C-alpha positions as CSV (number, residue, x, y, z in Angstrom):
1,M,-26.8,29.8,-0.5
2,D,-27.2,30.8,-4.3
3,I,-26.6,28.6,-7.0
4,A,-23.0,29.7,-7.7
5,A,-21.2,29.1,-4.3
6,L,-23.0,25.6,-4.1
7,S,-21.7,24.8,-7.8
8,V,-18.2,25.9,-6.3
9,G,-18.7,24.5,-3.0
10,M,-19.2,21.2,-4.6
11,S,-16.6,21.4,-7.1
12,Q,-14.2,22.1,-4.5
13,A,-15.1,18.6,-2.1
14,S,-15.0,16.8,-5.3
15,L,-11.5,17.9,-5.9
16,S,-11.1,17.5,-2.2
17,Q,-12.4,13.7,-2.5
18,S,-10.4,12.7,-6.7
19,V,-7.0,14.4,-4.6
20,S,-7.5,12.2,-1.3
21,L,-8.1,9.2,-3.4
22,A,-5.3,9.5,-6.0
23,L,-2.7,9.8,-2.7
24,T,-4.3,6.8,-1.1
25,K,-3.5,4.8,-4.3
26,K,0.3,6.5,-4.4
27,T,1.1,5.6,-1.2
28,M,-0.7,2.2,-1.5
29,D,1.5,1.7,-4.6
30,T,5.0,3.0,-2.7
31,A,3.9,0.4,0.2
32,Q,3.7,-2.5,-2.3
33,Q,7.0,-1.6,-3.6
34,N,8.6,-1.4,-0.5
35,A,7.2,-4.8,0.7
36,S,8.2,-6.6,-2.7
37,Q,12.2,-4.5,-2.4
38,M,12.0,-6.7,0.9
39,V,11.3,-9.7,0.8
40,Q,13.4,-9.5,-2.6
41,M,16.5,-8.4,0.2
42,L,15.4,-12.0,2.3
43,P,18.1,-14.1,1.9
44,A,16.9,-17.7,-0.4
45,P,15.9,-20.4,2.4
46,H,18.6,-23.5,3.2
47,P,17.8,-26.1,1.2
48,T,18.1,-28.2,3.5
49,L,16.3,-26.6,6.5
50,G,13.9,-28.8,8.2
51,Q,14.4,-31.3,6.1
52,S,14.5,-34.0,9.3
53,V,13.8,-33.4,12.9
54,D,16.2,-34.8,15.6
55,V,14.6,-36.5,18.3
56,K,17.6,-37.6,20.2
57,G,16.8,-36.4,23.6
């Protein structure tokens, strides 16, 4: 194998790895945004919910 072909192969592998990493980062950012939006859509808890326990049988 000559040096030029090896260089091209290594360059393509490096580019492929960079694209894969960028896509993974973008996917993680999107998932984080979706999770944040979901948390914002949840209703606020009732202010007195869980303040007392009914122990009557």
